[in-house]
Each structure stands twice: as C-alpha cells, then as structure tokens.
PyMOL Python script that loads the backbone (N, CA, C, O; Angstrom):
from pymol import cmd

cmd.read_pdbstr("""\
ATOM      1  N   UNK A   1      -2.901  -8.602  12.303  1.00  0.00           N
ATOM      2  CA  UNK A   1      -2.138  -7.597  11.864  1.00  0.00           C
ATOM      3  C   UNK A   1      -0.441  -8.927  12.086  1.00  0.00           C
ATOM      4  O   UNK A   1       0.318  -9.451  11.271  1.00  0.00           O
ATOM      5  N   UNK A   2      -0.535  -8.953  13.361  1.00  0.00           N
ATOM      6  CA  UNK A   2       0.821 -10.246  13.826  1.00  0.00           C
ATOM      7  C   UNK A   2       0.658 -11.670  12.758  1.00  0.00           C
ATOM      8  O   UNK A   2       1.507 -12.512  12.467  1.00  0.00           O
ATOM      9  N   UNK A   3      -0.790 -11.546  12.326  1.00  0.00           N
ATOM     10  CA  UNK A   3      -0.680 -12.737  11.497  1.00  0.00           C
ATOM     11  C   UNK A   3       0.245 -12.477  10.163  1.00  0.00           C
ATOM     12  O   UNK A   3       1.027 -13.267   9.633  1.00  0.00           O
ATOM     13  N   UNK A   4      -0.076 -11.151   9.788  1.00  0.00           N
ATOM     14  CA  UNK A   4       0.251 -10.649   8.733  1.00  0.00           C
ATOM     15  C   UNK A   4       1.882 -10.504   8.504  1.00  0.00           C
ATOM     16  O   UNK A   4       2.656 -10.731   7.574  1.00  0.00           O
ATOM     17  N   UNK A   5       2.007  -9.887  10.168  1.00  0.00           N
ATOM     18  CA  UNK A   5       3.638 -10.014   9.716  1.00  0.00           C
ATOM     19  C   UNK A   5       4.144 -10.646   9.926  1.00  0.00           C
ATOM     20  O   UNK A   5       5.330 -10.580   9.605  1.00  0.00           O
ATOM     21  N   UNK A   6       3.583 -11.889  10.717  1.00  0.00           N
ATOM     22  CA  UNK A   6       4.812 -13.716  10.500  1.00  0.00           C
ATOM     23  C   UNK A   6       4.438 -13.883   9.213  1.00  0.00           C
ATOM     24  O   UNK A   6       5.468 -14.366   8.742  1.00  0.00           O
ATOM     25  N   UNK A   7       3.828 -13.827   8.512  1.00  0.00           N
ATOM     26  CA  UNK A   7       3.674 -14.350   7.119  1.00  0.00           C
ATOM     27  C   UNK A   7       4.954 -14.193   6.395  1.00  0.00           C
ATOM     28  O   UNK A   7       5.520 -15.083   5.761  1.00  0.00           O
ATOM     29  N   UNK A   8       5.513 -12.486   6.614  1.00  0.00           N
ATOM     30  CA  UNK A   8       5.569 -11.464   5.519  1.00  0.00           C
ATOM     31  C   UNK A   8       7.424 -12.444   5.821  1.00  0.00           C
ATOM     32  O   UNK A   8       8.291 -12.901   5.076  1.00  0.00           O
ATOM     33  N   UNK A   9       7.283 -12.372   6.847  1.00  0.00           N
ATOM     34  CA  UNK A   9       8.724 -12.675   7.963  1.00  0.00           C
ATOM     35  C   UNK A   9       9.278 -14.626   7.489  1.00  0.00           C
ATOM     36  O   UNK A   9      10.428 -15.065   7.501  1.00  0.00           O
ATOM     37  N   UNK A  10       7.959 -15.403   7.121  1.00  0.00           N
ATOM     38  CA  UNK A  10       7.996 -17.094   7.398  1.00  0.00           C
ATOM     39  C   UNK A  10       8.902 -16.787   5.683  1.00  0.00           C
ATOM     40  O   UNK A  10      10.093 -16.984   5.440  1.00  0.00           O
ATOM     41  N   UNK A  11       7.368 -16.044   4.356  1.00  0.00           N
ATOM     42  CA  UNK A  11       7.491 -15.604   2.899  1.00  0.00           C
ATOM     43  C   UNK A  11       9.320 -14.999   2.838  1.00  0.00           C
ATOM     44  O   UNK A  11      10.071 -15.569   2.047  1.00  0.00           O
ATOM     45  N   UNK A  12       9.702 -14.198   3.458  1.00  0.00           N
ATOM     46  CA  UNK A  12      11.302 -13.647   3.646  1.00  0.00           C
ATOM     47  C   UNK A  12      12.484 -14.654   3.583  1.00  0.00           C
ATOM     48  O   UNK A  12      13.545 -14.490   2.981  1.00  0.00           O
ATOM     49  N   UNK A  13      12.125 -15.647   4.264  1.00  0.00           N
ATOM     50  CA  UNK A  13      13.229 -16.209   4.966  1.00  0.00           C
ATOM     51  C   UNK A  13      13.491 -17.747   4.318  1.00  0.00           C
ATOM     52  O   UNK A  13      14.636 -18.198   4.283  1.00  0.00           O
ATOM     53  N   UNK A  14      12.297 -18.544   3.788  1.00  0.00           N
ATOM     54  CA  UNK A  14      12.087 -19.357   3.196  1.00  0.00           C
ATOM     55  C   UNK A  14      12.075 -19.131   1.452  1.00  0.00           C
ATOM     56  O   UNK A  14      11.677 -18.254   0.686  1.00  0.00           O
ATOM     57  N   UNK A  15      12.746 -20.445   1.331  1.00  0.00           N
ATOM     58  CA  UNK A  15      13.079 -20.876  -0.070  1.00  0.00           C
ATOM     59  C   UNK A  15      12.320 -20.589  -1.069  1.00  0.00           C
ATOM     60  O   UNK A  15      12.648 -20.115  -2.157  1.00  0.00           O
ATOM     61  N   UNK A  16      11.297 -20.881  -0.687  1.00  0.00           N
ATOM     62  CA  UNK A  16      10.145 -20.870  -1.773  1.00  0.00           C
ATOM     63  C   UNK A  16       9.534 -19.399  -2.262  1.00  0.00           C
ATOM     64  O   UNK A  16       9.966 -18.583  -1.448  1.00  0.00           O
ATOM     65  N   UNK A  17       9.036 -18.989  -2.860  1.00  0.00           N
ATOM     66  CA  UNK A  17       8.836 -17.266  -3.289  1.00  0.00           C
ATOM     67  C   UNK A  17       7.347 -17.474  -3.489  1.00  0.00           C
ATOM     68  O   UNK A  17       6.902 -18.013  -4.502  1.00  0.00           O
ATOM     69  N   UNK A  18       6.460 -16.957  -2.329  1.00  0.00           N
ATOM     70  CA  UNK A  18       4.683 -16.757  -2.045  1.00  0.00           C
ATOM     71  C   UNK A  18       5.088 -15.530  -2.539  1.00  0.00           C
ATOM     72  O   UNK A  18       5.423 -16.531  -3.173  1.00  0.00           O
ATOM     73  N   UNK A  19       5.385 -14.536  -2.890  1.00  0.00           N
ATOM     74  CA  UNK A  19       4.274 -12.967  -3.272  1.00  0.00           C
ATOM     75  C   UNK A  19       5.047 -12.673  -4.314  1.00  0.00           C
ATOM     76  O   UNK A  19       6.253 -12.911  -4.264  1.00  0.00           O
ATOM     77  N   UNK A  20       4.637 -12.278  -5.087  1.00  0.00           N
ATOM     78  CA  UNK A  20       3.992 -11.554  -6.041  1.00  0.00           C
ATOM     79  C   UNK A  20       4.601  -9.026  -6.272  1.00  0.00           C
ATOM     80  O   UNK A  20       3.878  -8.188  -6.811  1.00  0.00           O
ATOM     81  N   UNK A  21       5.313  -8.891  -5.943  1.00  0.00           N
ATOM     82  CA  UNK A  21       5.850  -7.672  -5.983  1.00  0.00           C
ATOM     83  C   UNK A  21       5.552  -6.774  -6.806  1.00  0.00           C
ATOM     84  O   UNK A  21       5.798  -6.988  -7.993  1.00  0.00           O
ATOM     85  N   UNK A  22       5.126  -5.903  -6.528  1.00  0.00           N
ATOM     86  CA  UNK A  22       4.512  -4.474  -7.777  1.00  0.00           C
ATOM     87  C   UNK A  22       4.471  -3.646  -7.131  1.00  0.00           C
ATOM     88  O   UNK A  22       4.310  -3.657  -5.910  1.00  0.00           O
ATOM     89  N   UNK A  23       4.705  -2.162  -8.302  1.00  0.00           N
ATOM     90  CA  UNK A  23       4.464  -0.698  -7.753  1.00  0.00           C
ATOM     91  C   UNK A  23       2.765  -0.746  -8.335  1.00  0.00           C
ATOM     92  O   UNK A  23       2.194  -1.413  -9.198  1.00  0.00           O
ATOM     93  N   UNK A  24       2.350   0.273  -7.420  1.00  0.00           N
ATOM     94  CA  UNK A  24       0.652   0.560  -7.827  1.00  0.00           C
ATOM     95  C   UNK A  24       0.953   1.867  -7.759  1.00  0.00           C
ATOM     96  O   UNK A  24       1.780   2.310  -6.961  1.00  0.00           O
ATOM     97  N   UNK A  25      -0.108   3.024  -9.119  1.00  0.00           N
ATOM     98  CA  UNK A  25      -0.230   3.871  -8.918  1.00  0.00           C
ATOM     99  C   UNK A  25      -2.043   4.354  -8.034  1.00  0.00           C
ATOM    100  O   UNK A  25      -3.214   4.199  -8.379  1.00  0.00           O
ATOM    101  N   UNK A  26      -1.317   4.997  -6.746  1.00  0.00           N
ATOM    102  CA  UNK A  26      -2.891   5.196  -6.171  1.00  0.00           C
ATOM    103  C   UNK A  26      -3.233   6.643  -5.906  1.00  0.00           C
ATOM    104  O   UNK A  26      -2.733   7.614  -5.336  1.00  0.00           O
ATOM    105  N   UNK A  27      -4.715   6.217  -6.835  1.00  0.00           N
ATOM    106  CA  UNK A  27      -5.102   8.381  -6.892  1.00  0.00           C
ATOM    107  C   UNK A  27      -5.479   8.211  -5.086  1.00  0.00           C
ATOM    108  O   UNK A  27      -5.777   7.514  -4.116  1.00  0.00           O
ATOM    109  N   UNK A  28      -5.095   9.757  -5.797  1.00  0.00           N
ATOM    110  CA  UNK A  28      -5.696  10.126  -3.843  1.00  0.00           C
ATOM    111  C   UNK A  28      -6.695  11.542  -3.473  1.00  0.00           C
ATOM    112  O   UNK A  28      -6.643  12.720  -3.824  1.00  0.00           O
ATOM    113  N   UNK A  29      -7.381  10.945  -2.802  1.00  0.00           N
ATOM    114  CA  UNK A  29      -8.712  12.013  -2.783  1.00  0.00           C
ATOM    115  C   UNK A  29      -8.671  12.858  -1.485  1.00  0.00           C
ATOM    116  O   UNK A  29      -9.620  13.550  -1.116  1.00  0.00           O
ATOM    117  N   UNK A  30      -7.387  12.736  -0.761  1.00  0.00           N
ATOM    118  CA  UNK A  30      -7.129  13.893  -0.234  1.00  0.00           C
ATOM    119  C   UNK A  30      -6.571  15.129  -0.718  1.00  0.00           C
ATOM    120  O   UNK A  30      -6.223  15.064  -1.897  1.00  0.00           O
ATOM    121  N   UNK A  31      -6.386  16.235  -0.151  1.00  0.00           N
ATOM    122  CA  UNK A  31      -5.389  16.918  -1.220  1.00  0.00           C
ATOM    123  C   UNK A  31      -4.980  17.854   0.037  1.00  0.00           C
ATOM    124  O   UNK A  31      -5.180  19.050  -0.175  1.00  0.00           O
ATOM    125  N   UNK A  32      -4.335  17.465   1.569  1.00  0.00           N
ATOM    126  CA  UNK A  32      -3.584  18.419   2.556  1.00  0.00           C
ATOM    127  C   UNK A  32      -1.885  17.472   2.215  1.00  0.00           C
ATOM    128  O   UNK A  32      -1.208  16.691   1.547  1.00  0.00           O
ATOM    129  N   UNK A  33      -1.967  17.937   2.783  1.00  0.00           N
ATOM    130  CA  UNK A  33      -0.465  17.347   3.273  1.00  0.00           C
ATOM    131  C   UNK A  33      -0.591  16.578   4.642  1.00  0.00           C
ATOM    132  O   UNK A  33      -0.132  15.436   4.678  1.00  0.00           O
ATOM    133  N   UNK A  34      -0.965  16.918   5.366  1.00  0.00           N
ATOM    134  CA  UNK A  34      -1.337  16.340   6.560  1.00  0.00           C
ATOM    135  C   UNK A  34      -2.440  15.350   6.292  1.00  0.00           C
ATOM    136  O   UNK A  34      -2.336  14.207   6.737  1.00  0.00           O
ATOM    137  N   UNK A  35      -3.364  15.675   5.674  1.00  0.00           N
ATOM    138  CA  UNK A  35      -5.048  14.192   5.297  1.00  0.00           C
ATOM    139  C   UNK A  35      -3.311  13.189   4.876  1.00  0.00           C
ATOM    140  O   UNK A  35      -2.655  12.457   5.617  1.00  0.00           O
ATOM    141  N   UNK A  36      -2.952  13.775   2.773  1.00  0.00           N
ATOM    142  CA  UNK A  36      -1.418  13.137   2.786  1.00  0.00           C
ATOM    143  C   UNK A  36      -1.019  12.366   3.160  1.00  0.00           C
ATOM    144  O   UNK A  36      -1.243  11.221   2.767  1.00  0.00           O
ATOM    145  N   UNK A  37      -0.004  12.784   4.386  1.00  0.00           N
ATOM    146  CA  UNK A  37       0.625  12.207   5.188  1.00  0.00           C
ATOM    147  C   UNK A  37       0.105  11.291   6.858  1.00  0.00           C
ATOM    148  O   UNK A  37       0.991  10.939   7.638  1.00  0.00           O
ATOM    149  N   UNK A  38      -1.073  11.082   7.104  1.00  0.00           N
ATOM    150  CA  UNK A  38      -1.568  10.584   7.328  1.00  0.00           C
ATOM    151  C   UNK A  38      -1.994   9.514   6.891  1.00  0.00           C
ATOM    152  O   UNK A  38      -1.637   8.597   7.630  1.00  0.00           O
ATOM    153  N   UNK A  39      -2.630   9.153   5.983  1.00  0.00           N
ATOM    154  CA  UNK A  39      -2.500   7.829   4.732  1.00  0.00           C
ATOM    155  C   UNK A  39      -1.831   7.446   4.063  1.00  0.00           C
ATOM    156  O   UNK A  39      -1.993   6.565   3.218  1.00  0.00           O
ATOM    157  N   UNK A  40      -0.650   8.245   4.404  1.00  0.00           N
ATOM    158  CA  UNK A  40       0.872   6.945   3.716  1.00  0.00           C
ATOM    159  C   UNK A  40       1.064   6.349   5.580  1.00  0.00           C
ATOM    160  O   UNK A  40       1.254   5.205   5.992  1.00  0.00           O
ATOM    161  N   UNK A  41       0.966   7.231   6.105  1.00  0.00           N
ATOM    162  CA  UNK A  41       1.267   6.215   7.599  1.00  0.00           C
ATOM    163  C   UNK A  41       0.684   5.314   7.757  1.00  0.00           C
ATOM    164  O   UNK A  41       1.358   4.311   7.991  1.00  0.00           O
ATOM    165  N   UNK A  42      -0.651   5.163   7.727  1.00  0.00           N
ATOM    166  CA  UNK A  42      -1.330   4.120   7.574  1.00  0.00           C
ATOM    167  C   UNK A  42      -1.172   2.626   6.609  1.00  0.00           C
ATOM    168  O   UNK A  42      -1.053   1.424   6.845  1.00  0.00           O
ATOM    169  N   UNK A  43      -1.242   3.393   5.568  1.00  0.00           N
ATOM    170  CA  UNK A  43      -0.479   2.017   3.992  1.00  0.00           C
ATOM    171  C   UNK A  43       0.056   1.344   4.808  1.00  0.00           C
ATOM    172  O   UNK A  43      -0.294   0.318   5.392  1.00  0.00           O
ATOM    173  N   UNK A  44       1.455   2.311   4.866  1.00  0.00           N
ATOM    174  CA  UNK A  44       2.940   1.777   5.243  1.00  0.00           C
ATOM    175  C   UNK A  44       2.707   0.818   6.413  1.00  0.00           C
ATOM    176  O   UNK A  44       3.688   0.111   6.645  1.00  0.00           O
ATOM    177  N   UNK A  45       1.417   0.576   7.379  1.00  0.00           N
ATOM    178  CA  UNK A  45       1.208   0.313   8.571  1.00  0.00           C
ATOM    179  C   UNK A  45       1.302  -2.037   7.902  1.00  0.00           C
ATOM    180  O   UNK A  45       1.796  -3.159   8.010  1.00  0.00           O
ATOM    181  N   UNK A  46       0.274  -1.044   7.245  1.00  0.00           N
ATOM    182  CA  UNK A  46      -0.108  -2.920   6.443  1.00  0.00           C
ATOM    183  C   UNK A  46       1.173  -3.588   6.719  1.00  0.00           C
ATOM    184  O   UNK A  46       1.963  -3.042   7.490  1.00  0.00           O
ATOM    185  N   UNK A  47       1.394  -4.452   6.296  1.00  0.00           N
ATOM    186  CA  UNK A  47       2.658  -5.478   6.106  1.00  0.00           C
ATOM    187  C   UNK A  47       2.962  -5.576   4.852  1.00  0.00           C
ATOM    188  O   UNK A  47       1.968  -5.681   4.133  1.00  0.00           O
ATOM    189  N   UNK A  48       4.008  -5.583   4.290  1.00  0.00           N
ATOM    190  CA  UNK A  48       3.919  -5.698   2.695  1.00  0.00           C
ATOM    191  C   UNK A  48       4.035  -4.884   1.377  1.00  0.00           C
ATOM    192  O   UNK A  48       4.184  -5.007   0.161  1.00  0.00           O
ATOM    193  N   UNK A  49       3.815  -3.653   2.731  1.00  0.00           N
ATOM    194  CA  UNK A  49       3.209  -2.571   1.563  1.00  0.00           C
ATOM    195  C   UNK A  49       4.918  -0.817   1.857  1.00  0.00           C
ATOM    196  O   UNK A  49       5.636  -0.315   2.721  1.00  0.00           O
ATOM    197  N   UNK A  50       4.738  -0.770   1.097  1.00  0.00           N
ATOM    198  CA  UNK A  50       5.723   0.598   1.284  1.00  0.00           C
ATOM    199  C   UNK A  50       4.937   1.868   0.515  1.00  0.00           C
ATOM    200  O   UNK A  50       3.961   1.505  -0.141  1.00  0.00           O
ATOM    201  N   UNK A  51       5.079   2.572   0.510  1.00  0.00           N
ATOM    202  CA  UNK A  51       5.341   4.569   0.152  1.00  0.00           C
ATOM    203  C   UNK A  51       6.571   4.540  -0.454  1.00  0.00           C
ATOM    204  O   UNK A  51       7.591   4.349   0.207  1.00  0.00           O
ATOM    205  N   UNK A  52       6.585   4.721  -1.721  1.00  0.00           N
ATOM    206  CA  UNK A  52       7.815   4.527  -2.908  1.00  0.00           C
ATOM    207  C   UNK A  52       7.757   6.253  -2.976  1.00  0.00           C
ATOM    208  O   UNK A  52       8.877   6.733  -2.804  1.00  0.00           O
ATOM    209  N   UNK A  53       6.693   7.258  -3.189  1.00  0.00           N
ATOM    210  CA  UNK A  53       5.850   8.748  -3.437  1.00  0.00           C
ATOM    211  C   UNK A  53       5.191   9.381  -3.763  1.00  0.00           C
ATOM    212  O   UNK A  53       4.136   8.903  -4.181  1.00  0.00           O
ATOM    213  N   UNK A  54       5.312  10.350  -3.779  1.00  0.00           N
ATOM    214  CA  UNK A  54       4.125  10.877  -3.446  1.00  0.00           C
ATOM    215  C   UNK A  54       4.460  12.485  -5.081  1.00  0.00           C
ATOM    216  O   UNK A  54       5.301  13.383  -5.074  1.00  0.00           O
ATOM    217  N   UNK A  55       3.299  12.132  -6.251  1.00  0.00           N
ATOM    218  CA  UNK A  55       3.716  12.755  -7.074  1.00  0.00           C
ATOM    219  C   UNK A  55       3.446  14.540  -6.642  1.00  0.00           C
ATOM    220  O   UNK A  55       2.628  15.258  -6.067  1.00  0.00           O
ATOM    221  N   UNK A  56       4.806  14.614  -7.402  1.00  0.00           N
ATOM    222  CA  UNK A  56       4.643  16.366  -7.661  1.00  0.00           C
ATOM    223  C   UNK A  56       3.051  16.722  -7.021  1.00  0.00           C
ATOM    224  O   UNK A  56       2.898  16.818  -5.804  1.00  0.00           O
ATOM    225  N   UNK A  57       1.803  16.916  -8.065  1.00  0.00           N
ATOM    226  CA  UNK A  57       0.550  17.493  -7.459  1.00  0.00           C
ATOM    227  C   UNK A  57      -0.140  16.347  -6.785  1.00  0.00           C
ATOM    228  O   UNK A  57      -1.156  15.661  -6.891  1.00  0.00           O
ATOM    229  N   UNK A  58       0.803  16.470  -6.126  1.00  0.00           N
ATOM    230  CA  UNK A  58      -0.010  15.358  -5.222  1.00  0.00           C
ATOM    231  C   UNK A  58      -1.253  14.640  -5.419  1.00  0.00           C
ATOM    232  O   UNK A  58      -1.713  14.041  -4.447  1.00  0.00           O
ATOM    233  N   UNK A  59      -1.750  14.613  -6.316  1.00  0.00           N
ATOM    234  CA  UNK A  59      -2.776  13.794  -6.808  1.00  0.00           C
ATOM    235  C   UNK A  59      -2.163  12.102  -6.616  1.00  0.00           C
ATOM    236  O   UNK A  59      -3.267  11.561  -6.678  1.00  0.00           O
ATOM    237  N   UNK A  60      -1.386  11.175  -6.468  1.00  0.00           N
ATOM    238  CA  UNK A  60      -1.292   9.651  -6.131  1.00  0.00           C
ATOM    239  C   UNK A  60       0.077   9.221  -5.913  1.00  0.00           C
ATOM    240  O   UNK A  60       1.063   9.813  -6.350  1.00  0.00           O
ATOM    241  N   UNK A  61       0.094   7.747  -4.944  1.00  0.00           N
ATOM    242  CA  UNK A  61       1.002   7.557  -4.317  1.00  0.00           C
ATOM    243  C   UNK A  61       1.164   6.971  -5.374  1.00  0.00           C
ATOM    244  O   UNK A  61       0.469   6.667  -6.343  1.00  0.00           O
ATOM    245  N   UNK A  62       2.945   6.765  -4.817  1.00  0.00           N
ATOM    246  CA  UNK A  62       3.756   5.614  -6.225  1.00  0.00           C
ATOM    247  C   UNK A  62       3.810   4.588  -4.704  1.00  0.00           C
ATOM    248  O   UNK A  62       4.208   5.362  -3.833  1.00  0.00           O
ATOM    249  N   UNK A  63       3.523   2.903  -3.939  1.00  0.00           N
ATOM    250  CA  UNK A  63       2.900   2.277  -3.166  1.00  0.00           C
ATOM    251  C   UNK A  63       3.719   0.907  -3.834  1.00  0.00           C
ATOM    252  O   UNK A  63       3.646   0.824  -5.060  1.00  0.00           O
ATOM    253  N   UNK A  64       4.547  -0.246  -3.063  1.00  0.00           N
ATOM    254  CA  UNK A  64       5.346  -1.164  -3.218  1.00  0.00           C
ATOM    255  C   UNK A  64       4.455  -1.803  -2.816  1.00  0.00           C
ATOM    256  O   UNK A  64       3.845  -1.197  -1.935  1.00  0.00           O
ATOM    257  N   UNK A  65       3.893  -3.184  -3.130  1.00  0.00           N
ATOM    258  CA  UNK A  65       3.642  -4.612  -2.734  1.00  0.00           C
ATOM    259  C   UNK A  65       3.524  -5.441  -2.878  1.00  0.00           C
ATOM    260  O   UNK A  65       2.945  -5.899  -3.863  1.00  0.00           O
ATOM    261  N   UNK A  66       4.286  -6.438  -1.453  1.00  0.00           N
ATOM    262  CA  UNK A  66       4.948  -7.941  -2.048  1.00  0.00           C
ATOM    263  C   UNK A  66       3.757  -8.506  -2.145  1.00  0.00           C
ATOM    264  O   UNK A  66       3.960  -9.369  -2.999  1.00  0.00           O
ATOM    265  N   UNK A  67       2.438  -8.603  -1.771  1.00  0.00           N
ATOM    266  CA  UNK A  67       1.354  -9.950  -2.407  1.00  0.00           C
ATOM    267  C   UNK A  67      -0.369  -8.574  -3.714  1.00  0.00           C
ATOM    268  O   UNK A  67      -1.343  -7.824  -3.655  1.00  0.00           O
ATOM    269  N   UNK A  68       0.978  -9.575  -4.900  1.00  0.00           N
ATOM    270  CA  UNK A  68       0.053  -7.850  -5.553  1.00  0.00           C
ATOM    271  C   UNK A  68      -0.126  -8.572  -6.538  1.00  0.00           C
ATOM    272  O   UNK A  68       0.708  -8.752  -7.425  1.00  0.00           O
ATOM    273  N   UNK A  69      -1.796  -9.311  -6.460  1.00  0.00           N
ATOM    274  CA  UNK A  69      -2.123  -9.968  -7.684  1.00  0.00           C
ATOM    275  C   UNK A  69      -3.223  -9.523  -8.439  1.00  0.00           C
ATOM    276  O   UNK A  69      -3.638 -10.145  -9.416  1.00  0.00           O
ATOM    277  N   UNK A  70      -3.721  -8.454  -8.019  1.00  0.00           N
ATOM    278  CA  UNK A  70      -4.644  -7.041  -9.084  1.00  0.00           C
ATOM    279  C   UNK A  70      -4.133  -5.832  -8.585  1.00  0.00           C
ATOM    280  O   UNK A  70      -4.389  -5.726  -7.386  1.00  0.00           O
ATOM    281  N   UNK A  71      -3.406  -4.723  -9.118  1.00  0.00           N
ATOM    282  CA  UNK A  71      -3.470  -3.735  -9.293  1.00  0.00           C
ATOM    283  C   UNK A  71      -4.779  -3.249  -9.333  1.00  0.00           C
ATOM    284  O   UNK A  71      -4.926  -2.596  -8.300  1.00  0.00           O
ATOM    285  N   UNK A  72      -6.174  -3.226 -10.230  1.00  0.00           N
ATOM    286  CA  UNK A  72      -7.145  -2.363  -9.837  1.00  0.00           C
ATOM    287  C   UNK A  72      -7.687  -3.690  -8.260  1.00  0.00           C
ATOM    288  O   UNK A  72      -7.975  -3.065  -7.239  1.00  0.00           O
ATOM    289  N   UNK A  73      -7.761  -4.750  -8.163  1.00  0.00           N
ATOM    290  CA  UNK A  73      -8.443  -5.097  -6.678  1.00  0.00           C
ATOM    291  C   UNK A  73      -7.606  -4.336  -5.001  1.00  0.00           C
ATOM    292  O   UNK A  73      -8.059  -4.322  -3.857  1.00  0.00           O
ATOM    293  N   UNK A  74      -6.045  -3.700  -5.644  1.00  0.00           N
ATOM    294  CA  UNK A  74      -5.017  -3.399  -4.232  1.00  0.00           C
ATOM    295  C   UNK A  74      -5.991  -1.827  -4.683  1.00  0.00           C
ATOM    296  O   UNK A  74      -6.687  -1.544  -3.708  1.00  0.00           O
ATOM    297  N   UNK A  75      -6.180  -0.907  -5.721  1.00  0.00           N
ATOM    298  CA  UNK A  75      -6.128  -0.195  -5.191  1.00  0.00           C
ATOM    299  C   UNK A  75      -7.493   0.510  -5.088  1.00  0.00           C
ATOM    300  O   UNK A  75      -7.679   1.726  -5.037  1.00  0.00           O
ATOM    301  N   UNK A  76      -8.829  -0.913  -5.058  1.00  0.00           N
ATOM    302  CA  UNK A  76     -10.157   0.012  -4.603  1.00  0.00           C
ATOM    303  C   UNK A  76     -10.496  -1.283  -3.255  1.00  0.00           C
ATOM    304  O   UNK A  76     -11.673  -1.254  -2.894  1.00  0.00           O
ATOM    305  N   UNK A  77      -9.579  -2.396  -2.496  1.00  0.00           N
ATOM    306  CA  UNK A  77      -9.298  -2.460  -1.438  1.00  0.00           C
ATOM    307  C   UNK A  77      -8.725  -1.045  -0.692  1.00  0.00           C
ATOM    308  O   UNK A  77      -9.639  -0.271  -0.407  1.00  0.00           O
ATOM    309  N   UNK A  78      -8.112  -0.835  -0.528  1.00  0.00           N
ATOM    310  CA  UNK A  78      -6.796   0.664  -0.122  1.00  0.00           C
ATOM    311  C   UNK A  78      -8.185   1.359   0.073  1.00  0.00           C
ATOM    312  O   UNK A  78      -8.550   1.524   1.237  1.00  0.00           O
ATOM    313  N   UNK A  79      -9.188   1.880  -1.176  1.00  0.00           N
ATOM    314  CA  UNK A  79      -9.465   2.970  -0.953  1.00  0.00           C
ATOM    315  C   UNK A  79     -10.990   2.946  -0.320  1.00  0.00           C
ATOM    316  O   UNK A  79     -11.590   3.891   0.192  1.00  0.00           O
ATOM    317  N   UNK A  80     -11.482   1.465  -0.519  1.00  0.00           N
ATOM    318  CA  UNK A  80     -12.855   1.508   0.775  1.00  0.00           C
ATOM    319  C   UNK A  80     -12.650   1.513   2.021  1.00  0.00           C
ATOM    320  O   UNK A  80     -13.411   1.848   2.929  1.00  0.00           O
ATOM    321  N   UNK A  81     -10.675   0.797   2.083  1.00  0.00           N
ATOM    322  CA  UNK A  81     -10.832   0.786   3.944  1.00  0.00           C
ATOM    323  C   UNK A  81      -9.999   1.857   4.098  1.00  0.00           C
ATOM    324  O   UNK A  81      -9.920   2.051   5.311  1.00  0.00           O
ATOM    325  N   UNK A  82      -9.323   2.670   3.495  1.00  0.00           N
ATOM    326  CA  UNK A  82      -8.161   3.452   4.733  1.00  0.00           C
ATOM    327  C   UNK A  82      -9.022   4.921   3.230  1.00  0.00           C
ATOM    328  O   UNK A  82      -8.037   5.048   2.503  1.00  0.00           O
ATOM    329  N   UNK A  83      -9.957   5.702   2.702  1.00  0.00           N
ATOM    330  CA  UNK A  83      -9.677   6.450   1.704  1.00  0.00           C
ATOM    331  C   UNK A  83     -11.091   7.001   1.773  1.00  0.00           C
ATOM    332  O   UNK A  83     -11.686   6.611   0.768  1.00  0.00           O
ATOM    333  N   UNK A  84     -11.880   7.752   2.546  1.00  0.00           N
ATOM    334  CA  UNK A  84     -13.076   8.336   1.696  1.00  0.00           C
ATOM    335  C   UNK A  84     -13.717   9.806   1.080  1.00  0.00           C
ATOM    336  O   UNK A  84     -13.389  10.851   1.642  1.00  0.00           O
ATOM    337  N   UNK A  85     -14.477   9.835   0.114  1.00  0.00           N
ATOM    338  CA  UNK A  85     -14.278  10.463  -0.863  1.00  0.00           C
ATOM    339  C   UNK A  85     -15.645  11.175   0.428  1.00  0.00           C
ATOM    340  O   UNK A  85     -16.555  10.651   1.071  1.00  0.00           O
ATOM    341  N   UNK A  86     -15.122  12.547   0.293  1.00  0.00           N
ATOM    342  CA  UNK A  86     -16.099  13.711   1.333  1.00  0.00           C
ATOM    343  C   UNK A  86     -16.559  15.287  -0.086  1.00  0.00           C
ATOM    344  O   UNK A  86     -17.221  16.263   0.269  1.00  0.00           O
TER     345      UNK A  86
END
""", "prot")
cmd.dss("prot")
cmd.show_as("cartoon", "prot")
cmd.util.cbc("prot")
cmd.orient("prot")
C-alpha cells in the first residue's frame, strides 16, 4: 500500500506522464446497500482509484482508475480480489 501511494504521488508531481486514466463500468454481484458500500470503500482504498457513481439499478459501479491499460483486465482483477459470487 505504501509503495503504491508513493508511486501515485511521484506520478502526480513529475512532468513525465506515466498514468493512463480511464473510467470503467464494473458489474456488481453485491446486491444490498451494505455490500455495495463495503466494496466501494475497499476499491477506493486502492491507490489511483475513485468510485464515481453507482447505477440506479445497483448493478454497476463506475470507477475512475489512474492506471488503466485494459478495462477488461481491471474488472477481472477486482472481481478476483474483492468480490466473490455466492
């Protein structure tokens, strides 16, 4: 976590542009407000990410990522690391 925060800070203050920002639609398996809240909080703790919105039907999160090479890979990594289908 410390290393990732240092990398984000370095990228922000240096003139060279290292990051590739983008917005991703993240489909949710979580259904309750509590589950969505916990998941979005955990995702926001990841350096370089920010939750922008939850869809009105509560089936998707919209996430801004500073380091987005592949939206599909980003979603897959989050699914594997933070959310499990039950």
